[in-house]
PyMOL Python script that loads the backbone (N, CA, C, O; Angstrom):
from pymol import cmd

cmd.read_pdbstr("""\
ATOM      1  N   MET A   1      -2.716 -25.270  -1.227  1.00  0.00           N
ATOM      2  CA  MET A   1      -3.105 -23.957  -0.716  1.00  0.00           C
ATOM      3  C   MET A   1      -2.524 -22.875  -1.632  1.00  0.00           C
ATOM      4  O   MET A   1      -1.325 -22.862  -1.909  1.00  0.00           O
ATOM      5  N   LYS A   2      -3.378 -21.983  -2.089  1.00  0.00           N
ATOM      6  CA  LYS A   2      -2.963 -20.908  -2.985  1.00  0.00           C
ATOM      7  C   LYS A   2      -2.286 -19.792  -2.192  1.00  0.00           C
ATOM      8  O   LYS A   2      -2.803 -19.343  -1.169  1.00  0.00           O
ATOM      9  N   LYS A   3      -1.129 -19.352  -2.674  1.00  0.00           N
ATOM     10  CA  LYS A   3      -0.424 -18.255  -2.017  1.00  0.00           C
ATOM     11  C   LYS A   3      -1.134 -16.944  -2.334  1.00  0.00           C
ATOM     12  O   LYS A   3      -1.603 -16.725  -3.451  1.00  0.00           O
ATOM     13  N   GLU A   4      -1.201 -16.083  -1.332  1.00  0.00           N
ATOM     14  CA  GLU A   4      -1.827 -14.779  -1.532  1.00  0.00           C
ATOM     15  C   GLU A   4      -0.784 -13.788  -2.045  1.00  0.00           C
ATOM     16  O   GLU A   4       0.238 -13.554  -1.400  1.00  0.00           O
ATOM     17  N   ILE A   5      -1.053 -13.220  -3.193  1.00  0.00           N
ATOM     18  CA  ILE A   5      -0.151 -12.220  -3.775  1.00  0.00           C
ATOM     19  C   ILE A   5      -0.442 -10.882  -3.107  1.00  0.00           C
ATOM     20  O   ILE A   5      -1.591 -10.443  -3.061  1.00  0.00           O
ATOM     21  N   PHE A   6       0.607 -10.229  -2.586  1.00  0.00           N
ATOM     22  CA  PHE A   6       0.400  -8.928  -1.958  1.00  0.00           C
ATOM     23  C   PHE A   6       1.072  -7.798  -2.726  1.00  0.00           C
ATOM     24  O   PHE A   6       0.803  -6.626  -2.464  1.00  0.00           O
ATOM     25  N   GLU A   7       1.952  -8.143  -3.681  1.00  0.00           N
ATOM     26  CA  GLU A   7       2.603  -7.093  -4.469  1.00  0.00           C
ATOM     27  C   GLU A   7       2.824  -7.600  -5.886  1.00  0.00           C
ATOM     28  O   GLU A   7       3.186  -8.757  -6.102  1.00  0.00           O
ATOM     29  N   VAL A   8       2.600  -6.711  -6.844  1.00  0.00           N
ATOM     30  CA  VAL A   8       2.888  -7.021  -8.243  1.00  0.00           C
ATOM     31  C   VAL A   8       3.765  -5.913  -8.808  1.00  0.00           C
ATOM     32  O   VAL A   8       3.682  -4.754  -8.402  1.00  0.00           O
ATOM     33  N   ARG A   9       4.615  -6.309  -9.767  1.00  0.00           N
ATOM     34  CA  ARG A   9       5.505  -5.357 -10.420  1.00  0.00           C
ATOM     35  C   ARG A   9       5.486  -5.598 -11.920  1.00  0.00           C
ATOM     36  O   ARG A   9       5.537  -6.735 -12.387  1.00  0.00           O
ATOM     37  N   TYR A  10       5.411  -4.506 -12.660  1.00  0.00           N
ATOM     38  CA  TYR A  10       5.492  -4.570 -14.115  1.00  0.00           C
ATOM     39  C   TYR A  10       6.687  -3.733 -14.542  1.00  0.00           C
ATOM     40  O   TYR A  10       6.725  -2.525 -14.309  1.00  0.00           O
ATOM     41  N   LEU A  11       7.657  -4.378 -15.165  1.00  0.00           N
ATOM     42  CA  LEU A  11       8.862  -3.695 -15.641  1.00  0.00           C
ATOM     43  C   LEU A  11       8.581  -3.118 -17.016  1.00  0.00           C
ATOM     44  O   LEU A  11       8.083  -3.814 -17.901  1.00  0.00           O
ATOM     45  N   THR A  12       8.899  -1.852 -17.192  1.00  0.00           N
ATOM     46  CA  THR A  12       8.657  -1.199 -18.471  1.00  0.00           C
ATOM     47  C   THR A  12       9.319  -1.959 -19.619  1.00  0.00           C
ATOM     48  O   THR A  12      10.378  -2.565 -19.456  1.00  0.00           O
ATOM     49  N   ASP A  13       8.683  -1.914 -20.759  1.00  0.00           N
ATOM     50  CA  ASP A  13       9.287  -2.511 -21.946  1.00  0.00           C
ATOM     51  C   ASP A  13       9.940  -1.427 -22.819  1.00  0.00           C
ATOM     52  O   ASP A  13      10.268  -1.668 -23.981  1.00  0.00           O
ATOM     53  N   ASP A  14      10.119  -0.239 -22.242  1.00  0.00           N
ATOM     54  CA  ASP A  14      10.794   0.861 -22.940  1.00  0.00           C
ATOM     55  C   ASP A  14      12.273   0.525 -23.072  1.00  0.00           C
ATOM     56  O   ASP A  14      12.979   0.402 -22.071  1.00  0.00           O
ATOM     57  N   ARG A  15      12.728   0.380 -24.274  1.00  0.00           N
ATOM     58  CA  ARG A  15      14.119  -0.013 -24.517  1.00  0.00           C
ATOM     59  C   ARG A  15      15.047   1.189 -24.704  1.00  0.00           C
ATOM     60  O   ARG A  15      16.258   1.019 -24.841  1.00  0.00           O
ATOM     61  N   ASP A  16      14.490   2.394 -24.712  1.00  0.00           N
ATOM     62  CA  ASP A  16      15.307   3.588 -24.936  1.00  0.00           C
ATOM     63  C   ASP A  16      16.001   4.083 -23.680  1.00  0.00           C
ATOM     64  O   ASP A  16      17.061   4.706 -23.755  1.00  0.00           O
ATOM     65  N   GLY A  17      15.415   3.811 -22.543  1.00  0.00           N
ATOM     66  CA  GLY A  17      15.967   4.343 -21.301  1.00  0.00           C
ATOM     67  C   GLY A  17      17.091   3.478 -20.757  1.00  0.00           C
ATOM     68  O   GLY A  17      17.058   2.253 -20.871  1.00  0.00           O
ATOM     69  N   ARG A  18      18.078   4.122 -20.168  1.00  0.00           N
ATOM     70  CA  ARG A  18      19.181   3.398 -19.525  1.00  0.00           C
ATOM     71  C   ARG A  18      18.713   2.723 -18.247  1.00  0.00           C
ATOM     72  O   ARG A  18      19.095   1.592 -17.946  1.00  0.00           O
ATOM     73  N   ILE A  19      17.875   3.439 -17.499  1.00  0.00           N
ATOM     74  CA  ILE A  19      17.307   2.904 -16.262  1.00  0.00           C
ATOM     75  C   ILE A  19      15.875   2.486 -16.559  1.00  0.00           C
ATOM     76  O   ILE A  19      15.088   3.271 -17.089  1.00  0.00           O
ATOM     77  N   LYS A  20      15.541   1.251 -16.219  1.00  0.00           N
ATOM     78  CA  LYS A  20      14.179   0.773 -16.423  1.00  0.00           C
ATOM     79  C   LYS A  20      13.394   0.921 -15.128  1.00  0.00           C
ATOM     80  O   LYS A  20      13.884   0.592 -14.048  1.00  0.00           O
ATOM     81  N   ASN A  21      12.191   1.413 -15.251  1.00  0.00           N
ATOM     82  CA  ASN A  21      11.327   1.593 -14.085  1.00  0.00           C
ATOM     83  C   ASN A  21      10.306   0.473 -13.981  1.00  0.00           C
ATOM     84  O   ASN A  21       9.898  -0.122 -14.979  1.00  0.00           O
ATOM     85  N   GLU A  22       9.902   0.201 -12.732  1.00  0.00           N
ATOM     86  CA  GLU A  22       8.850  -0.760 -12.462  1.00  0.00           C
ATOM     87  C   GLU A  22       7.630  -0.035 -11.900  1.00  0.00           C
ATOM     88  O   GLU A  22       7.748   0.861 -11.064  1.00  0.00           O
ATOM     89  N   PHE A  23       6.479  -0.438 -12.373  1.00  0.00           N
ATOM     90  CA  PHE A  23       5.199   0.003 -11.831  1.00  0.00           C
ATOM     91  C   PHE A  23       4.845  -1.000 -10.744  1.00  0.00           C
ATOM     92  O   PHE A  23       4.733  -2.195 -11.016  1.00  0.00           O
ATOM     93  N   VAL A  24       4.665  -0.524  -9.509  1.00  0.00           N
ATOM     94  CA  VAL A  24       4.468  -1.417  -8.365  1.00  0.00           C
ATOM     95  C   VAL A  24       3.134  -1.105  -7.699  1.00  0.00           C
ATOM     96  O   VAL A  24       2.818   0.051  -7.421  1.00  0.00           O
ATOM     97  N   ILE A  25       2.349  -2.163  -7.447  1.00  0.00           N
ATOM     98  CA  ILE A  25       1.118  -2.025  -6.675  1.00  0.00           C
ATOM     99  C   ILE A  25       1.208  -3.023  -5.526  1.00  0.00           C
ATOM    100  O   ILE A  25       1.425  -4.217  -5.735  1.00  0.00           O
ATOM    101  N   THR A  26       1.039  -2.511  -4.312  1.00  0.00           N
ATOM    102  CA  THR A  26       1.059  -3.355  -3.124  1.00  0.00           C
ATOM    103  C   THR A  26      -0.309  -3.279  -2.463  1.00  0.00           C
ATOM    104  O   THR A  26      -0.891  -2.202  -2.337  1.00  0.00           O
ATOM    105  N   ARG A  27      -0.811  -4.427  -2.046  1.00  0.00           N
ATOM    106  CA  ARG A  27      -2.107  -4.481  -1.359  1.00  0.00           C
ATOM    107  C   ARG A  27      -1.838  -4.622   0.126  1.00  0.00           C
ATOM    108  O   ARG A  27      -1.226  -5.598   0.561  1.00  0.00           O
ATOM    109  N   GLY A  28      -2.294  -3.649   0.910  1.00  0.00           N
ATOM    110  CA  GLY A  28      -2.118  -3.689   2.352  1.00  0.00           C
ATOM    111  C   GLY A  28      -3.087  -4.667   2.995  1.00  0.00           C
ATOM    112  O   GLY A  28      -4.093  -5.048   2.397  1.00  0.00           O
ATOM    113  N   GLY A  29      -2.778  -5.064   4.205  1.00  0.00           N
ATOM    114  CA  GLY A  29      -3.625  -6.004   4.919  1.00  0.00           C
ATOM    115  C   GLY A  29      -5.031  -5.490   5.173  1.00  0.00           C
ATOM    116  O   GLY A  29      -5.958  -6.272   5.381  1.00  0.00           O
ATOM    117  N   ASN A  30      -5.188  -4.171   5.156  1.00  0.00           N
ATOM    118  CA  ASN A  30      -6.499  -3.565   5.398  1.00  0.00           C
ATOM    119  C   ASN A  30      -7.251  -3.267   4.104  1.00  0.00           C
ATOM    120  O   ASN A  30      -8.327  -2.669   4.131  1.00  0.00           O
ATOM    121  N   GLY A  31      -6.677  -3.688   2.961  1.00  0.00           N
ATOM    122  CA  GLY A  31      -7.331  -3.458   1.676  1.00  0.00           C
ATOM    123  C   GLY A  31      -6.865  -2.214   0.950  1.00  0.00           C
ATOM    124  O   GLY A  31      -7.154  -2.049  -0.235  1.00  0.00           O
ATOM    125  N   ASP A  32      -6.143  -1.329   1.639  1.00  0.00           N
ATOM    126  CA  ASP A  32      -5.618  -0.144   0.966  1.00  0.00           C
ATOM    127  C   ASP A  32      -4.600  -0.569  -0.093  1.00  0.00           C
ATOM    128  O   ASP A  32      -3.992  -1.636   0.000  1.00  0.00           O
ATOM    129  N   LEU A  33      -4.431   0.273  -1.083  1.00  0.00           N
ATOM    130  CA  LEU A  33      -3.500   0.002  -2.174  1.00  0.00           C
ATOM    131  C   LEU A  33      -2.394   1.047  -2.162  1.00  0.00           C
ATOM    132  O   LEU A  33      -2.630   2.217  -1.862  1.00  0.00           O
ATOM    133  N   TYR A  34      -1.207   0.616  -2.487  1.00  0.00           N
ATOM    134  CA  TYR A  34      -0.045   1.507  -2.544  1.00  0.00           C
ATOM    135  C   TYR A  34       0.541   1.399  -3.945  1.00  0.00           C
ATOM    136  O   TYR A  34       0.806   0.300  -4.431  1.00  0.00           O
ATOM    137  N   VAL A  35       0.742   2.538  -4.588  1.00  0.00           N
ATOM    138  CA  VAL A  35       1.224   2.571  -5.964  1.00  0.00           C
ATOM    139  C   VAL A  35       2.514   3.370  -6.023  1.00  0.00           C
ATOM    140  O   VAL A  35       2.626   4.433  -5.412  1.00  0.00           O
ATOM    141  N   ALA A  36       3.500   2.844  -6.771  1.00  0.00           N
ATOM    142  CA  ALA A  36       4.771   3.548  -6.918  1.00  0.00           C
ATOM    143  C   ALA A  36       5.381   3.208  -8.275  1.00  0.00           C
ATOM    144  O   ALA A  36       5.049   2.195  -8.891  1.00  0.00           O
ATOM    145  N   VAL A  37       6.263   4.063  -8.715  1.00  0.00           N
ATOM    146  CA  VAL A  37       7.112   3.802  -9.878  1.00  0.00           C
ATOM    147  C   VAL A  37       8.537   3.988  -9.389  1.00  0.00           C
ATOM    148  O   VAL A  37       8.916   5.065  -8.928  1.00  0.00           O
ATOM    149  N   VAL A  38       9.330   2.910  -9.497  1.00  0.00           N
ATOM    150  CA  VAL A  38      10.688   2.924  -8.959  1.00  0.00           C
ATOM    151  C   VAL A  38      11.647   2.299  -9.962  1.00  0.00           C
ATOM    152  O   VAL A  38      11.223   1.514 -10.810  1.00  0.00           O
ATOM    153  N   PRO A  39      12.936   2.634  -9.881  1.00  0.00           N
ATOM    154  CA  PRO A  39      13.914   1.936 -10.713  1.00  0.00           C
ATOM    155  C   PRO A  39      13.867   0.435 -10.422  1.00  0.00           C
ATOM    156  O   PRO A  39      13.614   0.019  -9.292  1.00  0.00           O
ATOM    157  N   GLU A  40      14.109  -0.354 -11.438  1.00  0.00           N
ATOM    158  CA  GLU A  40      14.009  -1.812 -11.351  1.00  0.00           C
ATOM    159  C   GLU A  40      14.666  -2.375 -10.088  1.00  0.00           C
ATOM    160  O   GLU A  40      15.833  -2.104  -9.805  1.00  0.00           O
ATOM    161  N   GLY A  41      13.895  -3.159  -9.341  1.00  0.00           N
ATOM    162  CA  GLY A  41      14.395  -3.852  -8.172  1.00  0.00           C
ATOM    163  C   GLY A  41      14.485  -3.034  -6.899  1.00  0.00           C
ATOM    164  O   GLY A  41      14.834  -3.574  -5.849  1.00  0.00           O
ATOM    165  N   GLU A  42      14.179  -1.744  -6.963  1.00  0.00           N
ATOM    166  CA  GLU A  42      14.296  -0.907  -5.766  1.00  0.00           C
ATOM    167  C   GLU A  42      13.014  -0.930  -4.949  1.00  0.00           C
ATOM    168  O   GLU A  42      11.947  -1.295  -5.441  1.00  0.00           O
ATOM    169  N   GLY A  43      13.143  -0.532  -3.694  1.00  0.00           N
ATOM    170  CA  GLY A  43      12.015  -0.490  -2.778  1.00  0.00           C
ATOM    171  C   GLY A  43      11.108   0.696  -3.027  1.00  0.00           C
ATOM    172  O   GLY A  43      11.428   1.596  -3.803  1.00  0.00           O
ATOM    173  N   THR A  44       9.976   0.680  -2.357  1.00  0.00           N
ATOM    174  CA  THR A  44       8.970   1.718  -2.576  1.00  0.00           C
ATOM    175  C   THR A  44       8.793   2.663  -1.395  1.00  0.00           C
ATOM    176  O   THR A  44       7.993   3.596  -1.472  1.00  0.00           O
ATOM    177  N   ILE A  45       9.519   2.444  -0.310  1.00  0.00           N
ATOM    178  CA  ILE A  45       9.347   3.290   0.877  1.00  0.00           C
ATOM    179  C   ILE A  45       9.601   4.757   0.521  1.00  0.00           C
ATOM    180  O   ILE A  45      10.623   5.100  -0.075  1.00  0.00           O
ATOM    181  N   ASN A  46       8.654   5.607   0.898  1.00  0.00           N
ATOM    182  CA  ASN A  46       8.681   7.051   0.627  1.00  0.00           C
ATOM    183  C   ASN A  46       8.634   7.387  -0.866  1.00  0.00           C
ATOM    184  O   ASN A  46       8.991   8.498  -1.257  1.00  0.00           O
ATOM    185  N   ARG A  47       8.206   6.460  -1.684  1.00  0.00           N
ATOM    186  CA  ARG A  47       8.102   6.699  -3.129  1.00  0.00           C
ATOM    187  C   ARG A  47       6.708   6.406  -3.667  1.00  0.00           C
ATOM    188  O   ARG A  47       6.461   6.550  -4.864  1.00  0.00           O
ATOM    189  N   GLY A  48       5.816   6.003  -2.809  1.00  0.00           N
ATOM    190  CA  GLY A  48       4.505   5.581  -3.270  1.00  0.00           C
ATOM    191  C   GLY A  48       3.394   6.482  -2.794  1.00  0.00           C
ATOM    192  O   GLY A  48       3.601   7.440  -2.049  1.00  0.00           O
ATOM    193  N   VAL A  49       2.212   6.142  -3.251  1.00  0.00           N
ATOM    194  CA  VAL A  49       0.993   6.851  -2.877  1.00  0.00           C
ATOM    195  C   VAL A  49       0.034   5.828  -2.296  1.00  0.00           C
ATOM    196  O   VAL A  49      -0.197   4.776  -2.892  1.00  0.00           O
ATOM    197  N   ARG A  50      -0.525   6.137  -1.134  1.00  0.00           N
ATOM    198  CA  ARG A  50      -1.514   5.259  -0.505  1.00  0.00           C
ATOM    199  C   ARG A  50      -2.892   5.643  -1.011  1.00  0.00           C
ATOM    200  O   ARG A  50      -3.269   6.815  -1.003  1.00  0.00           O
ATOM    201  N   LEU A  51      -3.632   4.648  -1.449  1.00  0.00           N
ATOM    202  CA  LEU A  51      -5.005   4.855  -1.888  1.00  0.00           C
ATOM    203  C   LEU A  51      -5.919   4.142  -0.903  1.00  0.00           C
ATOM    204  O   LEU A  51      -6.046   2.917  -0.923  1.00  0.00           O
ATOM    205  N   CYS A  52      -6.535   4.910  -0.063  1.00  0.00           N
ATOM    206  CA  CYS A  52      -7.409   4.374   0.977  1.00  0.00           C
ATOM    207  C   CYS A  52      -8.717   3.903   0.347  1.00  0.00           C
ATOM    208  O   CYS A  52      -9.341   4.628  -0.428  1.00  0.00           O
ATOM    209  N   THR A  53      -9.123   2.682   0.687  1.00  0.00           N
ATOM    210  CA  THR A  53     -10.337   2.127   0.104  1.00  0.00           C
ATOM    211  C   THR A  53     -11.579   2.375   0.959  1.00  0.00           C
ATOM    212  O   THR A  53     -12.687   2.006   0.570  1.00  0.00           O
ATOM    213  N   SER A  54     -11.394   3.002   2.125  1.00  0.00           N
ATOM    214  CA  SER A  54     -12.552   3.281   2.992  1.00  0.00           C
ATOM    215  C   SER A  54     -12.634   4.767   3.299  1.00  0.00           C
ATOM    216  O   SER A  54     -12.800   5.168   4.451  1.00  0.00           O
ATOM    217  N   GLY A  55     -12.518   5.558   2.280  1.00  0.00           N
ATOM    218  CA  GLY A  55     -12.488   7.013   2.414  1.00  0.00           C
ATOM    219  C   GLY A  55     -11.356   7.511   1.563  1.00  0.00           C
ATOM    220  O   GLY A  55     -10.992   6.857   0.586  1.00  0.00           O
ATOM    221  N   GLY A  56     -10.786   8.642   1.896  1.00  0.00           N
ATOM    222  CA  GLY A  56      -9.629   9.146   1.151  1.00  0.00           C
ATOM    223  C   GLY A  56      -9.827   9.106  -0.352  1.00  0.00           C
ATOM    224  O   GLY A  56     -10.722   9.766  -0.879  1.00  0.00           O
ATOM    225  N   ALA A  57      -8.994   8.331  -1.050  1.00  0.00           N
ATOM    226  CA  ALA A  57      -9.037   8.264  -2.511  1.00  0.00           C
ATOM    227  C   ALA A  57     -10.376   7.750  -3.023  1.00  0.00           C
ATOM    228  O   ALA A  57     -10.873   8.221  -4.045  1.00  0.00           O
ATOM    229  N   SER A  58     -10.965   6.779  -2.314  1.00  0.00           N
ATOM    230  CA  SER A  58     -12.241   6.239  -2.797  1.00  0.00           C
ATOM    231  C   SER A  58     -13.362   7.276  -2.714  1.00  0.00           C
ATOM    232  O   SER A  58     -14.344   7.194  -3.452  1.00  0.00           O
ATOM    233  N   PHE A  59     -13.213   8.247  -1.818  1.00  0.00           N
ATOM    234  CA  PHE A  59     -14.181   9.330  -1.698  1.00  0.00           C
ATOM    235  C   PHE A  59     -13.826  10.490  -2.628  1.00  0.00           C
ATOM    236  O   PHE A  59     -14.695  11.038  -3.306  1.00  0.00           O
ATOM    237  N   ALA A  60     -12.543  10.859  -2.654  1.00  0.00           N
ATOM    238  CA  ALA A  60     -12.108  12.020  -3.435  1.00  0.00           C
ATOM    239  C   ALA A  60     -12.157  11.772  -4.940  1.00  0.00           C
ATOM    240  O   ALA A  60     -12.477  12.678  -5.711  1.00  0.00           O
ATOM    241  N   ALA A  61     -11.842  10.556  -5.355  1.00  0.00           N
ATOM    242  CA  ALA A  61     -11.822  10.229  -6.782  1.00  0.00           C
ATOM    243  C   ALA A  61     -12.510   8.876  -6.982  1.00  0.00           C
ATOM    244  O   ALA A  61     -11.846   7.861  -7.195  1.00  0.00           O
ATOM    245  N   PRO A  62     -13.841   8.869  -6.911  1.00  0.00           N
ATOM    246  CA  PRO A  62     -14.567   7.604  -7.052  1.00  0.00           C
ATOM    247  C   PRO A  62     -14.128   6.851  -8.318  1.00  0.00           C
ATOM    248  O   PRO A  62     -14.024   7.429  -9.399  1.00  0.00           O
ATOM    249  N   GLY A  63     -13.879   5.575  -8.154  1.00  0.00           N
ATOM    250  CA  GLY A  63     -13.445   4.754  -9.281  1.00  0.00           C
ATOM    251  C   GLY A  63     -11.944   4.542  -9.332  1.00  0.00           C
ATOM    252  O   GLY A  63     -11.479   3.594  -9.965  1.00  0.00           O
ATOM    253  N   LEU A  64     -11.170   5.413  -8.674  1.00  0.00           N
ATOM    254  CA  LEU A  64      -9.705   5.286  -8.725  1.00  0.00           C
ATOM    255  C   LEU A  64      -9.240   3.994  -8.071  1.00  0.00           C
ATOM    256  O   LEU A  64      -8.454   3.253  -8.661  1.00  0.00           O
ATOM    257  N   THR A  65      -9.710   3.714  -6.873  1.00  0.00           N
ATOM    258  CA  THR A  65      -9.255   2.496  -6.189  1.00  0.00           C
ATOM    259  C   THR A  65      -9.728   1.248  -6.931  1.00  0.00           C
ATOM    260  O   THR A  65      -9.030   0.234  -6.947  1.00  0.00           O
ATOM    261  N   VAL A  66     -10.896   1.314  -7.538  1.00  0.00           N
ATOM    262  CA  VAL A  66     -11.399   0.185  -8.333  1.00  0.00           C
ATOM    263  C   VAL A  66     -10.488  -0.051  -9.536  1.00  0.00           C
ATOM    264  O   VAL A  66     -10.152  -1.193  -9.850  1.00  0.00           O
ATOM    265  N   ALA A  67     -10.092   1.021 -10.204  1.00  0.00           N
ATOM    266  CA  ALA A  67      -9.218   0.898 -11.375  1.00  0.00           C
ATOM    267  C   ALA A  67      -7.849   0.337 -10.995  1.00  0.00           C
ATOM    268  O   ALA A  67      -7.305  -0.505 -11.710  1.00  0.00           O
ATOM    269  N   VAL A  68      -7.293   0.794  -9.883  1.00  0.00           N
ATOM    270  CA  VAL A  68      -5.989   0.302  -9.451  1.00  0.00           C
ATOM    271  C   VAL A  68      -6.095  -1.160  -9.007  1.00  0.00           C
ATOM    272  O   VAL A  68      -5.189  -1.953  -9.261  1.00  0.00           O
ATOM    273  N   ALA A  69      -7.193  -1.514  -8.350  1.00  0.00           N
ATOM    274  CA  ALA A  69      -7.405  -2.916  -7.963  1.00  0.00           C
ATOM    275  C   ALA A  69      -7.494  -3.799  -9.212  1.00  0.00           C
ATOM    276  O   ALA A  69      -6.983  -4.919  -9.213  1.00  0.00           O
ATOM    277  N   LYS A  70      -8.131  -3.310 -10.259  1.00  0.00           N
ATOM    278  CA  LYS A  70      -8.207  -4.063 -11.517  1.00  0.00           C
ATOM    279  C   LYS A  70      -6.824  -4.190 -12.153  1.00  0.00           C
ATOM    280  O   LYS A  70      -6.498  -5.237 -12.714  1.00  0.00           O
ATOM    281  N   ALA A  71      -6.009  -3.139 -12.073  1.00  0.00           N
ATOM    282  CA  ALA A  71      -4.637  -3.206 -12.591  1.00  0.00           C
ATOM    283  C   ALA A  71      -3.834  -4.241 -11.809  1.00  0.00           C
ATOM    284  O   ALA A  71      -3.071  -5.007 -12.398  1.00  0.00           O
ATOM    285  N   PHE A  72      -3.999  -4.269 -10.483  1.00  0.00           N
ATOM    286  CA  PHE A  72      -3.335  -5.266  -9.644  1.00  0.00           C
ATOM    287  C   PHE A  72      -3.702  -6.670 -10.117  1.00  0.00           C
ATOM    288  O   PHE A  72      -2.825  -7.507 -10.333  1.00  0.00           O
ATOM    289  N   GLU A  73      -4.995  -6.923 -10.277  1.00  0.00           N
ATOM    290  CA  GLU A  73      -5.462  -8.248 -10.697  1.00  0.00           C
ATOM    291  C   GLU A  73      -4.966  -8.599 -12.099  1.00  0.00           C
ATOM    292  O   GLU A  73      -4.636  -9.756 -12.363  1.00  0.00           O
ATOM    293  N   ALA A  74      -4.908  -7.620 -12.999  1.00  0.00           N
ATOM    294  CA  ALA A  74      -4.420  -7.877 -14.355  1.00  0.00           C
ATOM    295  C   ALA A  74      -2.978  -8.375 -14.328  1.00  0.00           C
ATOM    296  O   ALA A  74      -2.628  -9.320 -15.035  1.00  0.00           O
ATOM    297  N   ILE A  75      -2.147  -7.736 -13.513  1.00  0.00           N
ATOM    298  CA  ILE A  75      -0.748  -8.159 -13.411  1.00  0.00           C
ATOM    299  C   ILE A  75      -0.664  -9.491 -12.666  1.00  0.00           C
ATOM    300  O   ILE A  75       0.092 -10.375 -13.069  1.00  0.00           O
ATOM    301  N   ALA A  76      -1.430  -9.643 -11.589  1.00  0.00           N
ATOM    302  CA  ALA A  76      -1.408 -10.882 -10.806  1.00  0.00           C
ATOM    303  C   ALA A  76      -1.847 -12.086 -11.637  1.00  0.00           C
ATOM    304  O   ALA A  76      -1.351 -13.194 -11.432  1.00  0.00           O
ATOM    305  N   ASN A  77      -2.769 -11.877 -12.568  1.00  0.00           N
ATOM    306  CA  ASN A  77      -3.291 -12.970 -13.390  1.00  0.00           C
ATOM    307  C   ASN A  77      -2.546 -13.152 -14.705  1.00  0.00           C
ATOM    308  O   ASN A  77      -2.845 -14.071 -15.467  1.00  0.00           O
ATOM    309  N   ALA A  78      -1.579 -12.283 -14.974  1.00  0.00           N
ATOM    310  CA  ALA A  78      -0.806 -12.394 -16.222  1.00  0.00           C
ATOM    311  C   ALA A  78       0.078 -13.640 -16.173  1.00  0.00           C
ATOM    312  O   ALA A  78       0.493 -14.069 -15.097  1.00  0.00           O
ATOM    313  N   PRO A  79       0.361 -14.212 -17.332  1.00  0.00           N
ATOM    314  CA  PRO A  79       1.278 -15.358 -17.349  1.00  0.00           C
ATOM    315  C   PRO A  79       2.650 -14.939 -16.828  1.00  0.00           C
ATOM    316  O   PRO A  79       3.062 -13.789 -16.981  1.00  0.00           O
ATOM    317  N   ASP A  80       3.342 -15.879 -16.217  1.00  0.00           N
ATOM    318  CA  ASP A  80       4.700 -15.607 -15.755  1.00  0.00           C
ATOM    319  C   ASP A  80       5.586 -15.393 -16.971  1.00  0.00           C
ATOM    320  O   ASP A  80       5.699 -16.270 -17.828  1.00  0.00           O
ATOM    321  N   ARG A  81       6.205 -14.242 -17.043  1.00  0.00           N
ATOM    322  CA  ARG A  81       7.110 -13.916 -18.142  1.00  0.00           C
ATOM    323  C   ARG A  81       8.014 -12.790 -17.700  1.00  0.00           C
ATOM    324  O   ARG A  81       7.807 -12.185 -16.648  1.00  0.00           O
ATOM    325  N   GLU A  82       9.013 -12.515 -18.506  1.00  0.00           N
ATOM    326  CA  GLU A  82       9.949 -11.443 -18.191  1.00  0.00           C
ATOM    327  C   GLU A  82       9.188 -10.132 -18.031  1.00  0.00           C
ATOM    328  O   GLU A  82       8.321  -9.799 -18.839  1.00  0.00           O
ATOM    329  N   GLY A  83       9.524  -9.401 -16.986  1.00  0.00           N
ATOM    330  CA  GLY A  83       8.900  -8.113 -16.737  1.00  0.00           C
ATOM    331  C   GLY A  83       7.728  -8.150 -15.772  1.00  0.00           C
ATOM    332  O   GLY A  83       7.236  -7.103 -15.353  1.00  0.00           O
ATOM    333  N   ILE A  84       7.272  -9.356 -15.412  1.00  0.00           N
ATOM    334  CA  ILE A  84       6.164  -9.509 -14.468  1.00  0.00           C
ATOM    335  C   ILE A  84       6.702 -10.178 -13.209  1.00  0.00           C
ATOM    336  O   ILE A  84       7.331 -11.234 -13.279  1.00  0.00           O
ATOM    337  N   LYS A  85       6.451  -9.555 -12.055  1.00  0.00           N
ATOM    338  CA  LYS A  85       6.838 -10.156 -10.780  1.00  0.00           C
ATOM    339  C   LYS A  85       5.610 -10.175  -9.876  1.00  0.00           C
ATOM    340  O   LYS A  85       4.850  -9.210  -9.801  1.00  0.00           O
ATOM    341  N   LYS A  86       5.442 -11.300  -9.197  1.00  0.00           N
ATOM    342  CA  LYS A  86       4.342 -11.469  -8.249  1.00  0.00           C
ATOM    343  C   LYS A  86       4.955 -11.904  -6.932  1.00  0.00           C
ATOM    344  O   LYS A  86       5.650 -12.918  -6.875  1.00  0.00           O
ATOM    345  N   ILE A  87       4.706 -11.156  -5.885  1.00  0.00           N
ATOM    346  CA  ILE A  87       5.317 -11.435  -4.590  1.00  0.00           C
ATOM    347  C   ILE A  87       4.209 -11.898  -3.638  1.00  0.00           C
ATOM    348  O   ILE A  87       3.216 -11.199  -3.435  1.00  0.00           O
ATOM    349  N   SER A  88       4.397 -13.086  -3.061  1.00  0.00           N
ATOM    350  CA  SER A  88       3.396 -13.716  -2.216  1.00  0.00           C
ATOM    351  C   SER A  88       3.898 -13.887  -0.808  1.00  0.00           C
ATOM    352  O   SER A  88       5.101 -13.842  -0.547  1.00  0.00           O
ATOM    353  N   PHE A  89       2.953 -14.088   0.106  1.00  0.00           N
ATOM    354  CA  PHE A  89       3.296 -14.511   1.460  1.00  0.00           C
ATOM    355  C   PHE A  89       3.731 -15.960   1.375  1.00  0.00           C
ATOM    356  O   PHE A  89       3.143 -16.737   0.623  1.00  0.00           O
ATOM    357  N   GLU A  90       4.737 -16.333   2.122  1.00  0.00           N
ATOM    358  CA  GLU A  90       5.208 -17.727   2.128  1.00  0.00           C
ATOM    359  C   GLU A  90       4.395 -18.549   3.069  1.00  0.00           C
ATOM    360  O   GLU A  90       4.639 -19.747   3.211  1.00  0.00           O
TER     361      GLU A  90
END
""", "prot")
cmd.dss("prot")
cmd.show_as("cartoon", "prot")
cmd.util.cbc("prot")
cmd.orient("prot")
């Protein structure tokens, strides 16, 4: 049985910064997407943006939710390597 990935994280490869940030995309149970940039390993509560797929962002900026969904899939399908995290339901 394949585990369903609900969150992906991409750690910046910027070596100049003291604090490294992660780009985080979380897929909600209703299909909405949540996007945040947080310091490595930190949570996203009150730091993200909800992109509603049944109105909201999909209406206000057509194509935005599609692009973010493609970014989610790109990270989810990337080979396991340093800087890529995939979080699944157990």
